[in-house]
C-alpha positions as CSV (number, residue, x, y, z in Angstrom):
1,M,-25.4,29.6,-10.1
2,P,-27.9,28.2,-7.9
3,F,-27.1,27.0,-3.8
4,I,-29.3,24.3,-2.3
5,L,-28.7,24.0,1.4
6,D,-29.2,20.9,4.1
7,G,-31.6,22.7,6.3
8,Y,-30.9,20.2,9.4
9,N,-27.2,19.9,8.6
10,L,-26.7,23.6,9.2
11,I,-28.8,23.5,11.9
12,Y,-27.4,21.4,13.5
13,R,-23.9,21.9,13.4
14,D,-24.7,25.4,14.3
15,E,-24.2,26.5,17.7
16,H,-27.2,29.0,18.1
17,L,-29.3,27.0,15.3
18,A,-28.9,24.1,17.4
19,E,-29.5,25.9,21.1
20,I,-32.6,27.7,18.9
21,I,-33.4,23.7,17.6
22,D,-33.4,22.0,21.6
23,E,-34.7,25.4,23.4
24,R,-37.8,26.7,21.6
25,S,-38.7,24.5,18.1
26,P,-37.6,23.0,15.3
27,R,-40.2,25.2,13.3
28,A,-38.0,28.5,15.3
29,A,-35.1,27.6,14.2
30,R,-36.0,27.1,10.5
31,D,-37.2,30.0,10.4
32,E,-34.2,32.1,12.0
33,L,-32.0,29.4,9.2
34,L,-34.5,30.8,6.2
35,A,-34.0,34.6,7.5
36,A,-29.7,33.7,7.3
37,A,-30.7,32.2,4.2
38,R,-32.5,35.3,2.3
39,V,-29.9,37.9,3.9
40,F,-26.9,35.6,2.3
41,A,-29.8,35.2,-1.0
42,E,-29.5,39.3,-0.9
43,R,-26.4,40.2,-0.7
44,A,-24.0,36.9,-2.6
45,R,-27.1,38.0,-5.3
46,R,-28.2,34.0,-6.0
47,E,-30.8,31.8,-5.7
48,V,-31.4,29.6,-2.6
49,T,-32.5,26.6,-1.6
50,V,-33.5,25.4,1.4
51,V,-34.0,21.6,1.9
52,F,-35.7,20.4,5.2
53,D,-36.5,17.1,6.4
54,G,-40.5,16.9,6.7
55,G,-41.3,13.6,6.5
56,K,-40.9,12.9,9.9
57,M,-42.4,15.6,11.1
58,S,-45.3,15.8,13.4
59,D,-47.0,18.8,11.8
60,P,-49.5,18.0,9.2
61,A,-49.3,21.1,7.6
62,L,-46.6,21.7,6.9
63,P,-46.0,22.7,3.2
64,R,-44.0,20.3,1.2
65,R,-42.4,23.5,-0.7
66,E,-43.1,27.5,-0.3
67,M,-41.2,30.9,-0.7
68,R,-39.6,33.3,2.1
69,G,-38.6,36.7,1.6
70,G,-36.8,35.0,-2.0
71,V,-35.8,32.0,-0.5
72,E,-37.4,28.2,-1.2
73,A,-38.0,25.3,1.4
74,L,-38.7,22.6,0.6
75,Y,-40.1,19.8,2.7
76,S,-39.1,16.2,2.2
77,E,-42.6,13.8,1.5
78,Y,-42.7,10.8,4.3
79,G,-40.8,8.4,4.4
80,Q,-37.8,10.6,2.3
81,S,-35.4,12.1,3.8
82,A,-33.9,15.4,2.9
83,D,-30.7,13.9,1.7
84,D,-32.6,11.4,-0.6
85,L,-34.5,15.7,-1.6
86,I,-31.5,16.6,-2.5
87,E,-29.9,14.0,-3.8
88,E,-33.3,14.0,-6.2
89,I,-32.5,18.1,-7.3
90,I,-28.3,17.2,-8.4
91,A,-30.0,13.7,-10.8
92,G,-32.6,16.3,-12.3
93,H,-30.5,19.3,-12.9
94,R,-30.3,20.2,-16.1
95,T,-25.9,21.8,-15.1
96,P,-25.9,20.2,-12.3
97,A,-22.1,21.8,-12.5
98,D,-24.0,24.9,-12.2
99,L,-25.3,24.2,-8.7
100,Y,-23.6,24.3,-4.7
101,V,-24.4,22.6,-2.2
102,V,-24.0,22.9,1.4
103,S,-24.0,19.9,3.6
104,D,-21.5,17.2,4.8
105,D,-23.5,14.5,4.6
106,K,-21.6,11.5,2.9
107,S,-24.3,10.3,1.2
108,V,-25.4,13.8,-0.4
109,G,-21.4,14.3,-1.0
110,R,-20.9,11.3,-3.0
111,A,-24.2,13.3,-5.0
112,I,-21.8,16.1,-5.7
113,E,-19.3,14.2,-6.7
114,A,-20.7,12.3,-9.3
115,R,-22.7,14.6,-11.0
116,G,-20.3,17.4,-11.2
117,A,-22.1,19.5,-8.4
118,H,-20.1,22.2,-6.0
119,K,-20.2,21.5,-2.1
120,V,-19.6,23.8,-0.3
121,P,-18.5,23.1,3.8
122,V,-21.4,23.4,6.1
123,Q,-18.5,26.1,8.9
124,E,-17.3,27.6,6.0
125,F,-20.9,28.6,5.0
126,L,-22.1,28.9,8.4
127,D,-19.7,31.5,9.2
128,K,-19.9,33.8,6.2
129,M,-23.8,33.7,6.9
130,R,-22.6,34.8,10.8
131,Q,-21.0,38.0,9.0
132,I,-23.3,38.6,6.6
133,S,-25.6,38.7,9.5
134,R,-23.6,41.4,11.6
135,R,-22.5,43.4,9.5
136,R,-26.5,43.0,8.2
137,A,-27.4,44.2,12.2
138,G,-24.9,47.3,11.6
139,G,-22.2,45.6,13.4
140,D,-18.8,45.2,12.1
141,G,-18.3,48.7,11.3
142,E,-20.9,49.3,8.7
143,A,-22.9,52.4,8.7
144,G,-26.5,53.2,8.1
145,G,-28.7,52.2,10.8
146,G,-32.0,52.2,10.2
147,G,-35.5,50.5,10.9
148,A,-35.5,47.1,10.6
149,D,-38.1,47.7,7.8
150,E,-35.5,49.1,5.7
151,K,-33.4,47.0,3.1
152,P,-30.2,46.4,3.6
153,A,-27.5,47.5,2.6
154,G,-25.5,45.1,-0.7
155,A,-22.2,43.6,-0.7
156,D,-20.2,46.1,-2.7
157,D,-18.7,44.3,-4.8
158,F,-14.9,43.8,-4.0
159,E,-16.5,41.4,-1.0
160,V,-18.8,39.1,-3.3
161,D,-15.7,39.1,-5.5
162,Y,-13.5,38.5,-2.2
163,W,-16.5,35.8,-1.1
164,L,-16.6,34.0,-4.5
165,R,-13.4,33.7,-4.4
166,A,-12.5,32.4,-0.9
167,M,-15.7,29.7,-1.7
168,G,-13.9,28.7,-4.3
169,L,-16.8,29.5,-6.5
170,E,-14.8,31.5,-8.8
171,E,-11.8,31.7,-9.9
172,S,-9.6,34.5,-8.9
173,G,-9.3,36.9,-12.6
174,G,-13.1,37.0,-12.9
175,E,-13.9,34.5,-15.2
176,G,-17.5,34.6,-16.5
177,S,-19.8,31.4,-16.6
178,R,-19.0,28.1,-17.9
């Protein structure tokens, strides 16, 4: 079940990321979000694509697609919004009912509903990413320390199942794929 994240929608709704974009740069905020998305992807064992507005960026070296630690980052083309690109991804997916789209944008919400994909509210997703990041940093009682190069421990089955049920991504009772 792939996740599609509306990049700047998440950045501007997260106080920490919004501060980074204001004080440092859009690139720094994107890098921070992509790092957090990587941790989420590893812990939740899910594919993650983060979509950003690229057409309005002044950086001509900005790629249209890049991989960051297993997370795909897509940048819209000039004259195209990230919302348009997300809508294209949903419409072009063979099984949109398998997609989980994190966005509070109304037009994206209409596309999610029309194609039968799953909508995940931005704040719920950000809260979970923060929780996972704290655990990765050794907070919340997680044992282990290790250096910065050590791969973070994965979530246990209980945590993954709990999170999936809490987000409405899996029905209680352990139902498999659709």
